[in-house]
ZAMARGU-4260 file (C-alpha; in steps of 0.2 Angstrom, whole numbers, plus 5000, padded with zeros to 4 digits):
<rodrens>
0) 5094/5093/4973 | 5093/5081/4988 | 5106/5082/5001 | 5116/5066/5005 | 5116/5061/5023
5) 5124/5046/5032 | 5113/5041/5047 | 5116/5028/5061 | 5099/5023/5068 | 5099/5014/5085
10) 5081/5007/5085 | 5072/4990/5089 | 5057/4994/5079 | 5058/4993/5060 | 5043/5003/5056
15) 5051/5018/5066 | 5067/5017/5055 | 5056/5016/5039 | 5046/5032/5046 | 5062/5041/5048
20) 5068/5036/5031 | 5052/5042/5023 | 5053/5059/5033 | 5071/5062/5027 | 5066/5058/5009
25) 5051/5069/5009 | 5062/5084/5016 | 5074/5083/5001 | 5087/5072/5010 | 5095/5057/5001
30) 5097/5046/5017 | 5108/5031/5019 | 5102/5023/5035 | 5112/5010/5045 | 5100/5001/5056
35) 5107/4994/5073 | 5097/4986/5087 | 5109/4982/5101 | 5125/4987/5110 | 5137/4976/5100
40) 5130/4982/5083 | 5131/5000/5089 | 5149/4998/5095 | 5155/4990/5079 | 5148/5004/5069
45) 5155/5018/5078 | 5172/5010/5079 | 5173/5007/5061 | 5163/5021/5053 | 5159/5039/5055
50) 5141/5046/5052 | 5133/5063/5048 | 5120/5060/5061 | 5115/5047/5075 | 5097/5045/5079
55) 5094/5033/5095 | 5079/5027/5104 | 5081/5028/5123 | 5074/5012/5129 | 5080/4996/5120
60) 5082/4978/5127 | 5097/4977/5138 | 5103/4994/5131 | 5098/5012/5132 | 5101/5029/5123
65) 5111/5037/5137 | 5124/5023/5137 | 5124/5024/5118 | 5128/5042/5119 | 5142/5040/5132
70) 5150/5026/5121 | 5148/5038/5106 | 5156/5053/5114 | 5169/5041/5122 | 5174/5036/5104
75) 5178/5054/5101 | 5163/5056/5089 | 5157/5074/5087 | 5143/5072/5075 | 5125/5077/5081
80) 5117/5064/5092 | 5097/5065/5093 | 5087/5055/5105 | 5070/5050/5096 | 5060/5041/5109
85) 5044/5040/5119 | 5042/5050/5135 | 5056/5047/5147 | 5053/5061/5160 | 5061/5078/5162
90) 5076/5073/5173 | 5081/5059/5160 | 5079/5072/5146 | 5090/5085/5155 | 5103/5072/5159
95) 5104/5066/5141 | 5106/5084/5135 | 5119/5087/5148 | 5129/5072/5142 | 5131/5079/5125
100) 5115/5074/5115 | 5111/5087/5102 | 5092/5086/5104 | 5078/5076/5111 | 5062/5073/5101
105) 5047/5063/5107 | 5040/5050/5095 | 5023/5057/5097 | 5029/5073/5091 | 5036/5066/5074
110) 5034/5082/5065 | 5048/5090/5076 | 5061/5077/5070 | 5065/5085/5054 | 5067/5103/5061
115) 5078/5095/5075 | 5089/5086/5062 | 5091/5102/5051 | 5095/5112/5066 | 5108/5099/5072
120) 5116/5098/5055 | 5117/5117/5054 | 5124/5119/5071 | 5136/5105/5069 | 5143/5112/5053
125) 5145/5129/5062 | 5153/5121/5077 | 5165/5111/5066 | 5170/5127/5057 | 5172/5136/5074
130) 5182/5122/5081 | 5193/5121/5066 | 5196/5140/5066 | 5200/5139/5084 | 5211/5125/5083
135) 5220/5133/5068 | 5222/5149/5079 | 5228/5139/5094 | 5240/5130/5083 | 5246/5147/5076
140) 5248/5154/5093 | 5258/5138/5099 | 5269/5140/5084 | 5271/5158/5088 | 5276/5155/5106
145) 5286/5140/5102 | 5296/5150/5090 | 5299/5164/5103 | 5304/5152/5116 | 5314/5139/5107
150) 5320/5147/5091 | 5339/5145/5091 | 5347/5162/5089 | 5359/5165/5075 | 5375/5173/5081
155) 5388/5181/5070 | 5404/5189/5078 | 5414/5203/5069 | 5430/5211/5074 | 5429/5230/5075
160) 5433/5232/5057 | 5418/5222/5052 | 5427/5206/5047 | 5418/5189/5051 | 5427/5180/5065
165) 5414/5168/5071 | 5397/5161/5066 | 5385/5148/5075 | 5376/5134/5066 | 5359/5142/5069
170) 5365/5157/5059 | 5370/5147/5045 | 5354/5137/5045 | 5344/5152/5045 | 5352/5159/5029
175) 5355/5142/5022 | 5374/5144/5020 | 5386/5132/5027 | 5396/5139/5042 | 5412/5136/5032
180) 5406/5146/5018 | 5401/5160/5030 | 5418/5161/5037 | 5426/5162/5020 | 5417/5179/5017
185) 5427/5194/5023 | 5412/5206/5025 | 5394/5201/5031 | 5386/5211/5017 | 5394/5199/5005
190) 5382/5186/5011 | 5365/5183/5003 | 5352/5188/5008 | 5361/5203/5017 | 5365/5212/5000
195) 5349/5222/5003 | 5353/5241/5003 | 5343/5244/5019 | 5352/5230/5028 | 5369/5235/5021
200) 5366/5252/5029 | 5363/5245/5046 | 5378/5234/5045 | 5389/5249/5039 | 5383/5259/5054
205) 5388/5245/5066 | 5406/5243/5061 | 5410/5260/5055 | 5400/5271/5067 | 5398/5258/5081
210) 5379/5261/5081 | 5368/5247/5088 | 5353/5242/5078 | 5337/5231/5080 | 5326/5229/5065
215) 5316/5216/5056 | 5319/5214/5038 | 5308/5214/5024 | 5304/5198/5015 | 5321/5191/5009
220) 5326/5177/4998 | 5340/5165/5003 | 5352/5157/4991 | 5341/5142/4989 | 5326/5153/4985
225) 5318/5152/5003 | 5308/5167/5008 | 5311/5173/5025 | 5308/5187/5037 | 5323/5191/5049
230) 5325/5200/5065 | 5342/5208/5065 | 5351/5215/5081 | 5368/5223/5080 | 5377/5225/5097
235) 5393/5234/5099 | 5403/5224/5112 | 5415/5235/5123 | 5426/5231/5136 | 5427/5240/5153
240) 5437/5254/5146 | 5425/5257/5132 | 5435/5250/5119 | 5426/5241/5105 | 5430/5222/5106
245) 5418/5214/5095 | 5403/5217/5085 | 5389/5205/5088 | 5375/5202/5076 | 5360/5191/5082
250) 5349/5184/5069 | 5332/5177/5071 | 5320/5169/5059 | 5303/5177/5062 | 5294/5171/5047
255) 5282/5161/5057 | 5279/5174/5069 | 5275/5186/5055 | 5262/5174/5049 | 5255/5171/5066
260) 5253/5190/5068 | 5244/5190/5052 | 5233/5176/5058 | 5229/5186/5074 | 5225/5201/5064
265) 5213/5190/5054 | 5205/5183/5070 | 5203/5200/5077 | 5194/5205/5061 | 5183/5190/5062
270) 5179/5194/5080 | 5174/5212/5076 | 5164/5208/5061 | 5156/5191/5066 | 5137/5192/5065
275) 5136/5180/5080 | 5138/5187/5097 | 5156/5184/5104 | 5160/5187/5123 | 5176/5185/5132
280) 5175/5186/5151 | 5185/5182/5166 | 5184/5164/5172 | 5185/5170/5190 | 5176/5187/5191
285) 5165/5185/5176 | 5168/5203/5171 | 5168/5205/5152 | 5185/5208/5144 | 5180/5209/5126
290) 5163/5209/5117 | 5161/5210/5098 | 5150/5223/5089 | 5136/5210/5085 | 5134/5207/5104
295) 5135/5226/5108 | 5121/5229/5094 | 5109/5216/5101 | 5111/5221/5119 | 5111/5239/5116
300) 5127/5242/5127 | 5143/5250/5122 | 5160/5242/5125 | 5164/5254/5139 | 5148/5249/5148
305) 5150/5231/5146 | 5168/5230/5153 | 5160/5236/5169 | 5147/5222/5169 | 5147/5204/5173
310) 5138/5190/5164 | 5124/5189/5177 | 5119/5207/5173 | 5113/5202/5156 | 5107/5185/5161
315) 5095/5183/5176 | 5093/5164/5175 | 5110/5161/5183 | 5119/5167/5198 | 5137/5165/5202
320) 5136/5148/5212 | 5124/5140/5199 | 5135/5145/5184 | 5151/5139/5193 | 5143/5122/5195
325) 5138/5121/5177 | 5155/5126/5170 | 5165/5115/5183 | 5168/5101/5169 | 5175/5114/5158
330) 5187/5120/5171 | 5193/5103/5175 | 5195/5099/5157 | 5182/5085/5157 | 5173/5093/5142
335) 5179/5105/5128 | 5162/5114/5126 | 5147/5118/5136 | 5131/5122/5126 | 5115/5128/5134
340) 5100/5138/5131 | 5095/5154/5141 | 5088/5171/5140 | 5098/5187/5138 | 5092/5204/5144
345) 5095/5219/5133 | 5098/5237/5140 | 5080/5242/5137 | 5074/5227/5148 | 5068/5216/5134
350) 5074/5198/5133 | 5078/5186/5119 | 5081/5168/5117 | 5100/5163/5116 | 5110/5148/5113
355) 5127/5149/5121 | 5142/5139/5116 | 5155/5141/5130 | 5173/5136/5130 | 5188/5139/5141
360) 5202/5150/5134 | 5217/5161/5137 | 5217/5179/5134 | 5232/5189/5138 | 5239/5176/5149
365) 5223/5176/5159 | 5210/5161/5160 | 5194/5166/5152 | 5178/5160/5145 | 5174/5163/5126
370) 5156/5162/5123 | 5148/5162/5105 | 5130/5166/5107 | 5116/5163/5094 | 5100/5173/5095
375) 5088/5159/5093 | 5072/5170/5095 | 5067/5166/5077 | 5071/5147/5079 | 5061/5147/5095
380) 5047/5155/5086 | 5048/5142/5072 | 5049/5128/5085 | 5033/5135/5093 | 5025/5136/5076
385) 5029/5118/5073 | 5021/5113/5089 | 5006/5123/5085 | 5005/5115/5068 | 5007/5098/5075
390) 4993/5101/5088 | 4981/5108/5075 | 4985/5093/5064 | 4982/5081/5078 | 4966/5089/5083
395) 4960/5087/5065 | 4963/5068/5066 | 4955/5066/5083 | 4941/5080/5085 | 4923/5074/5082
400) 4917/5089/5073 | 4924/5105/5064 | 4918/5117/5077 | 4930/5109/5089 | 4944/5110/5077
405) 4941/5128/5073 | 4941/5132/5091 | 4958/5123/5094 | 4965/5132/5079 | 4960/5149/5086
410) 4968/5144/5103 | 4984/5137/5096 | 4987/5152/5084 | 4984/5163/5099 | 5000/5158/5106
415) 5009/5166/5091 | 4998/5181/5086 | 4982/5190/5091 | 4967/5179/5087 | 4954/5188/5097
420) 4945/5191/5081 | 4946/5175/5071 | 4934/5167/5059 | 4932/5153/5046 | 4922/5157/5030
425) 4915/5143/5019 | 4912/5148/5000 | 4896/5142/4992 | 4899/5143/4973 | 4881/5139/4968
430) 4874/5153/4979 | 4889/5164/4978 | 4889/5167/4997 | 4901/5165/5011 | 4895/5157/5027
435) 4903/5158/5044 | 4902/5141/5053 | 4914/5148/5066 | 4916/5167/5071 | 4924/5174/5086
440) 4924/5193/5085 | 4924/5207/5098 | 4912/5218/5088 | 4902/5209/5074 | 4893/5192/5071
445) 4888/5186/5053 | 4881/5170/5047 | 4881/5173/5028 | 4887/5187/5017 | 4887/5189/4998
450) 4903/5183/4990 | 4906/5200/4981 | 4913/5217/4983 | 4921/5214/5001 | 4938/5209/5007
455) 4933/5191/5011 | 4926/5189/4993 | 4942/5197/4986 | 4953/5183/4995 | 4941/5169/4989
460) 4938/5175/4971 | 4956/5179/4968 | 4963/5164/4977 | 4975/5176/4985 | 4981/5179/5003
465) 4980/5196/5009 | 4989/5206/5023 | 4984/5223/5027 | 4991/5234/5041 | 4989/5252/5046
470) 4984/5264/5032 | 4985/5249/5020 | 4967/5244/5026 | 4958/5260/5021 | 4969/5262/5005
475) 4964/5244/4999 | 4946/5247/5002 | 4946/5263/4992 | 4957/5257/4978 | 4947/5242/4975
480) 4930/5250/4978 | 4927/5237/4992 | 4911/5238/5002 | 4914/5238/5021 | 4905/5224/5030
485) 4906/5226/5049 | 4917/5236/5060 | 4933/5243/5053 | 4949/5234/5058 | 4967/5241/5060
490) 4975/5225/5054 | 4967/5211/5043 | 4975/5195/5037 | 4965/5182/5026 | 4971/5166/5018
495) 4960/5156/5005 | 4956/5138/5009 | 4960/5128/4994 | 4959/5109/4991 | 4965/5102/4974
500) 4963/5119/4966 | 4945/5121/4972 | 4943/5136/4983 | 4931/5131/4998 | 4933/5146/5009
505) 4945/5157/5019 | 4953/5159/5037 | 4954/5177/5044 | 4961/5186/5059 | 4959/5204/5062
510) 4964/5217/5075 | 4954/5232/5080 | 4968/5239/5091 | 4985/5236/5083 | 4989/5243/5066
515) 5003/5231/5064 | 4997/5216/5073 | 5002/5204/5059 | 5018/5201/5049 | 5023/5191/5034
520) 5028/5177/5045 | 5011/5176/5052 | 5004/5176/5034 | 5015/5161/5030 | 5010/5152/5046
525) 4992/5154/5042 | 4994/5149/5024 | 5002/5132/5030 | 4988/5130/5043 | 4975/5134/5030
530) 4981/5119/5020 | 4978/5108/5035 | 4961/5116/5039 | 4955/5114/5020 | 4961/5096/5020
535) 4951/5093/5037 | 4935/5101/5030 | 4937/5091/5014 | 4940/5076/5024 | 4924/5078/5034
540) 4914/5082/5018 | 4921/5065/5010 | 4916/5056/5026 | 4899/5062/5025 | 4898/5057/5007
545) 4905/5040/5012 | 4892/5038/5026 | 4878/5042/5014 | 4886/5030/5001 | 4887/5017/5014
550) 4869/5020/5019 | 4864/5018/5001 | 4875/5002/4999 | 4867/4995/5015 | 4849/4999/5008
555) 4855/4991/4991 | 4861/4976/4999 | 4846/4974/5010 | 4835/4975/4994 | 4845/4962/4985
560) 4835/4946/4982 | 4850/4936/4982 | 4859/4929/4997 | 4875/4939/5001 | 4888/4933/5013
565) 4905/4941/5015 | 4919/4932/5025 | 4937/4938/5030 | 4952/4928/5026 | 4949/4918/5042
570) 4932/4913/5035 | 4923/4923/5048 | 4907/4932/5043 | 4908/4951/5041 | 4892/4954/5031
575) 4876/4945/5030 | 4861/4953/5021 | 4843/4953/5023 | 4840/4939/5010 | 4852/4928/5020
580) 4842/4931/5036 | 4825/4927/5028 | 4832/4912/5019 | 4841/4904/5033 | 4831/4911/5047
585) 4847/4917/5056 | 4850/4935/5061 | 4866/4944/5056 | 4869/4948/5074 | 4870/4930/5078
590) 4884/4925/5065 | 4895/4941/5064 | 4913/4937/5067 | 4909/4918/5068 | 4916/4906/5056
595) 4904/4901/5042 | 4905/4883/5048 | 4898/4889/5065 | 4884/4899/5057 | 4870/4885/5058
600) 4866/4885/5040 | 4859/4868/5035 | 4865/4865/5017 | 4877/4854/5007 | 4893/4858/5018
605) 4905/4846/5009 | 4902/4855/4992 | 4903/4873/5000 | 4919/4868/5010 | 4927/4861/4994
610) 4922/4876/4984 | 4929/4889/4997 | 4945/4878/4997 | 4946/4879/4978 | 4943/4897/4977
615) 4957/4901/4990 | 4969/4890/4981 | 4966/4896/4963 | 4961/4913/4968 | 4947/4913/4955
620) 4928/4913/4955 | 4918/4897/4954 | 4899/4893/4954 | 4891/4878/4963 | 4875/4872/4955
625) 4860/4864/4963 | 4866/4865/4981 | 4853/4858/4993 | 4848/4867/5009 | 4834/4868/5022
630) 4823/4883/5021 | 4817/4893/5036 | 4800/4883/5034 | 4811/4867/5036 | 4808/4862/5018
635) 4821/4857/5005 | 4827/4870/4993 | 4841/4873/4980 | 4854/4887/4978 | 4866/4892/4964
640) 4881/4897/4975 | 4895/4909/4967 | 4911/4910/4978 | 4923/4924/4973 | 4940/4929/4981
645) 4938/4946/4990 | 4953/4957/4994 | 4951/4971/5006 | 4963/4986/5006 | 4980/4983/5014
650) 4976/4964/5016 | 4987/4951/5008 | 4976/4936/5010 | 4958/4936/5002 | 4942/4934/5010
655) 4927/4928/5001 | 4911/4934/4994 | 4897/4921/4993 | 4881/4925/4982 | 4867/4913/4983
660) 4852/4913/4971 | 4838/4903/4977 | 4833/4892/4962 | 4820/4881/4971 | 4805/4888/4961
665) 4816/4886/4946 | 4820/4868/4950 | 4801/4865/4953 | 4797/4873/4936 | 4811/4863/4927
670) 4804/4847/4935 | 4787/4851/4929 | 4793/4856/4912 | 4803/4840/4911 | 4788/4830/4916
675) 4777/4839/4904 | 4790/4836/4890 | 4791/4818/4896 | 4772/4817/4895 | 4773/4825/4878
680) 4785/4811/4873 | 4774/4798/4880 | 4759/4805/4872 | 4768/4806/4856 | 4774/4788/4858
685) 4757/4781/4864 | 4749/4779/4847 | 4764/4771/4840 | 4767/4759/4855 | 4748/4755/4854
690) 4750/4750/4836 | 4766/4740/4840 | 4757/4731/4853 | 4740/4729/4843 | 4748/4720/4828
695) 4754/4705/4837 | 4739/4706/4849 | 4727/4705/4834 | 4735/4690/4826 | 4736/4681/4843
700) 4717/4684/4844 | 4714/4677/4827 | 4725/4662/4830 | 4716/4659/4847 | 4699/4659/4838
705) 4706/4647/4825 | 4713/4636/4839 | 4696/4637/4848 | 4687/4631/4832 | 4700/4618/4829
710) 4698/4612/4847 | 4679/4610/4844 | 4683/4599/4828 | 4696/4589/4838 | 4683/4587/4852
715) 4670/4580/4840 | 4683/4568/4833 | 4689/4563/4850 | 4671/4559/4855 | 4669/4548/4840
720) 4685/4539/4845 | 4678/4537/4862 | 4663/4528/4855 | 4674/4517/4844 | 4684/4513/4860
725) 4668/4508/4869 | 4662/4497/4854 | 4679/4488/4854 | 4677/4484/4872 | 4659/4478/4870
730) 4663/4470/4853 | 4649/4479/4844 | 4650/4482/4826 | 4663/4495/4822 | 4660/4498/4804
735) 4647/4512/4807 | 4658/4521/4819 | 4673/4520/4808 | 4663/4527/4794 | 4658/4542/4805
740) 4676/4545/4810 | 4682/4545/4792 | 4668/4557/4788 | 4672/4568/4803 | 4691/4568/4798
745) 4686/4574/4781 | 4674/4587/4787 | 4686/4595/4799 | 4701/4593/4787 | 4712/4585/4800
750) 4728/4586/4790 | 4725/4605/4788 | 4722/4606/4807 | 4738/4596/4811 | 4748/4607/4800
755) 4741/4624/4805 | 4738/4622/4824 | 4757/4621/4828 | 4760/4636/4817 | 4746/4646/4825
760) 4753/4642/4842 | 4770/4647/4837 | 4763/4663/4830 | 4754/4667/4846 | 4770/4664/4856
765) 4779/4676/4845 | 4766/4689/4847 | 4766/4687/4866 | 4785/4689/4865 | 4784/4704/4855
770) 4772/4712/4867 | 4782/4707/4882 | 4798/4715/4874 | 4789/4731/4870 | 4782/4732/4888
775) 4799/4728/4895 | 4808/4741/4885 | 4795/4754/4890 | 4798/4749/4908 | 4816/4751/4907
780) 4815/4767/4897 | 4805/4776/4910 | 4814/4770/4926 | 4800/4778/4937 | 4807/4787/4953
785) 4825/4785/4949 | 4833/4803/4953 | 4851/4798/4958 | 4864/4792/4946 | 4866/4773/4945
790) 4878/4763/4934 | 4869/4757/4918 | 4872/4748/4902 | 4872/4762/4889 | 4870/4751/4874
795) 4855/4742/4882 | 4847/4759/4887 | 4849/4765/4869 | 4842/4749/4862 | 4827/4750/4873
800) 4824/4768/4868 | 4825/4763/4849 | 4812/4749/4853 | 4800/4761/4862 | 4800/4774/4849
805) 4800/4762/4834 | 4784/4768/4827 | 4792/4786/4826 | 4805/4781/4814 | 4801/4765/4806
810) 4791/4773/4792 | 4805/4786/4787 | 4821/4777/4791 | 4831/4762/4796 | 4842/4763/4812
815) 4859/4755/4811 | 4868/4753/4828 | 4886/4751/4831 | 4889/4747/4849 | 4906/4746/4858
820) 4904/4729/4867 | 4918/4734/4879 | 4909/4749/4887 | 4909/4748/4906 | 4894/4753/4916
825) 4892/4772/4915 | 4885/4782/4930 | 4868/4790/4924 | 4851/4795/4929 | 4842/4782/4918
830) 4826/4790/4914 | 4834/4807/4911 | 4847/4799/4899 | 4834/4789/4890 | 4824/4805/4888
835) 4839/4813/4879 | 4841/4798/4867 | 4823/4798/4863 | 4823/4817/4859 | 4838/4815/4848
840) 4830/4800/4839 | 4813/4808/4836 | 4822/4824/4830 | 4832/4814/4818 | 4816/4805/4811
845) 4808/4822/4809 | 4823/4829/4800 | 4823/4814/4788 | 4805/4815/4785 | 4807/4833/4780
850) 4822/4828/4768 | 4811/4814/4760 | 4798/4826/4755 | 4811/4835/4745 | 4821/4820/4738
855) 4806/4808/4735 | 4816/4794/4742 | 4808/4780/4753 | 4818/4780/4768 | 4833/4788/4776
860) 4846/4781/4789 | 4849/4784/4807 | 4866/4778/4813 | 4869/4776/4832 | 4886/4772/4839
865) 4895/4771/4855 | 4914/4772/4858 | 4925/4771/4873 | 4938/4785/4874 | 4952/4788/4887
870) 4941/4794/4901 | 4924/4796/4893 | 4911/4787/4882 | 4906/4795/4866 | 4888/4793/4859
875) 4885/4798/4841 | 4867/4799/4833 | 4868/4803/4815 | 4854/4806/4803 | 4853/4809/4784
880) 4840/4824/4786 | 4840/4842/4781 | 4854/4848/4793 | 4852/4863/4804 | 4850/4880/4796
885) 4866/4891/4799 | 4856/4905/4807 | 4848/4893/4820 | 4864/4885/4825 | 4869/4897/4839
890) 4852/4895/4847 | 4848/4877/4845 | 4850/4873/4864 | 4840/4888/4870 | 4824/4885/4879
895) 4808/4887/4868 | 4818/4889/4852 | 4813/4877/4838 | 4815/4876/4819 | 4799/4866/4817
900) 4782/4873/4811 | 4770/4880/4824 | 4762/4866/4833 | 4775/4853/4829 | 4787/4856/4844
905) 4789/4866/4860 | 4807/4870/4858 | 4811/4861/4875 | 4818/4845/4869 | 4836/4850/4865
910) 4836/4863/4880 | 4832/4849/4892 | 4844/4837/4884 | 4858/4850/4885 | 4854/4853/4904
915) 4853/4834/4907 | 4870/4831/4899 | 4880/4846/4905 | 4873/4849/4923 | 4866/4832/4929
920) 4880/4822/4921 | 4895/4834/4919 | 4896/4829/4901 | 4895/4838/4885 | 4884/4838/4870
925) 4888/4847/4853 | 4883/4844/4835 | 4890/4844/4818 | 4878/4848/4803 | 4879/4850/4784
930) 4865/4857/4774 | 4855/4843/4765 | 4867/4830/4772 | 4861/4828/4789 | 4866/4831/4807
935) 4877/4822/4820 | 4874/4825/4839 | 4889/4820/4849 | 4887/4816/4868 | 4902/4813/4879
940) 4900/4807/4897 | 4913/4804/4910 | 4917/4786/4914
</rodrens>
């Protein structure tokens, strides 16, 4: 169960406060920490709140721990006060402790904080109990002395016959009977509580036999039920002649004194039986006056010996002058208690660590010192063990190799036990052996031993610590049929090294000289150290594995064909693989820790910057297609760039992982494939276009021949008219020539020529127009060289495509168009868009052709429509063909996938169409189909 603790922490660094909180929680405390950072906050807290513990930094802005300590003690706060700070120097540390700090712990020695806190709380609890006990005792003594000095004496005066003649108020108060009621009684033994037989006998002897008395009564009960002890004195008052004049009875209430005496008896019992050493010695001579049994037992002196000794004969660290200076504040009442650590010397000359709690006291009306002494040998040992553990742990974090850590462990443990023979064994489960990477031994040296039938293997195989001393060593070997390896030891201590239930080895110390070199405490200490060593060994193994893994990762990254760039949250390059170096011609060493913008890459920076921004904002992966860049050969290339958020451990803001796939060759292949598909289309269209052009060209030629013959006839007739004209001018005979003209008109059938020649001319002009329209449509269909988007008239482009491919559909279908005349110009790549429309019309014609074979009908219908939607234009191409088979629908846009017979299609038309619409135009293409009803392809392009 966690122990609640209310802590006031004076500290200007929040992380230190959090560290202290975590340490307390991990050590079974339930802390409530009030964090203050300056003098005003500190004063406010200590004036209004009490705490179980104060932890204070020494150096703060405009404030320090010593001032805080003085303020705290000035506020009469007695709870533990621990300085938890960086190094401040020995003098300052001593000054802090002298001023009443409970302890001082370096921040760099954070592992010592919890032991210090536990020790301080324990001592504070003990001190508080001692203080409370002493205060209670002092209060009891004060009451006792106050009662003796100031207690009003009850006085009762009797005549010689024993009759009451006078009583004072104090007497009445003591027995709780009003003075008047006392005087109304004839005899004293008629008064309660004096009706006790023993008391009556004393009173009778007084007034009958004139015998004085002085006794203390047993516990009596007054008329109102009060329980009291009384001191009763009877005095026969005689005159000078010896005649009895009066009888005096003095009455004192000694109830409180009786209780005080009981308290003193209890104190004496505690003094004698206390397990802590208690000394009372003269404040001037320093000779011992009283020493309890615990002190006598530890020192080895008897009480008779000790009363002839002074303090300095059991303490060699102080002389009379030095000690007098140290206790001066006590003598001047400037402090109530002086606590210090020292060494006490036993009768046999041995020494032990002692913590002395010294107070000024009075003993039998003499000024004395009372010292409560704690034997802190075990605590010192524990503190030293803590320091050893800390230094070994620190070495594990800092040392570069395990051998150094093993050597440091041997050295540090050597401060607490014999480590002249010390070794670390590592267990190899596969080979069932124990190797010794570190072995310091006075007699033996081993590299590897079998992990069977020896003491070390017993520890490893049984996962059991083993402590053998004296005869136990040989007995264990015999009882367990152990094979001895190496020289026999008189003491042997081994502890398994275990990590996550895996036994990885053992740590051993042994002594060839001392049969009892090691104790259970040594075993417990090494068990704790073994956990640290095992963790350090496992840590190095993991680091080696990580290094190997990192090496493999580096090799893997270097072998990746894709470009890989890793940036931190500030867009600085932290990784740049071999493919990036080869593609951009820039070495990693030249870009590491530089911003990506400063890397020198020649590519489409606006798209890259925009992509990184979107990735950062939306914290999602995105891919940029067809990013142009300049290769190391200074040629244009293309990349598909994927940008992903990348969060490293303990970082809030993401970095970025950029993976680039060089698609230059793919783009070239796509271009070649597109060109091949276009050539295929052109080849497919060529015969039809030739036929479309040949028909008007043929009748234009026929008409031209007809006009040529007609022109000859007209020429003959004109020549005759010229002759007639000459005859008229010369007035010759005209009848013959007129007769010839008539004959010629009849021969050439002039009326026919006059009717047919204009028709022939019109037909020829129409043929030329048809050829011109086809040529113009082909020109606009192809848009040679147009690679960038340009705004075009979608309706016109579709109509031109219909014209160009007329020979593909006119025999199997009619085309019905429904164009939205309100369409705005749409940004397109003209020849790519026309290619898509061409592919869809040809596919529609082929589907209708297949349907006609089944139905026997003459022609089908292709409906082509355009519509303006909210932010896009929709193009629908609907046919009355066979529909797309259900099993083919998921793959219809896949490259090289076709539903046509072998030799009837490459399977590239729809794949290219999908790529053109989705990637080059950021649009969409989908289809609706129904078996034996037809298919509708729906294209949507952004306006």
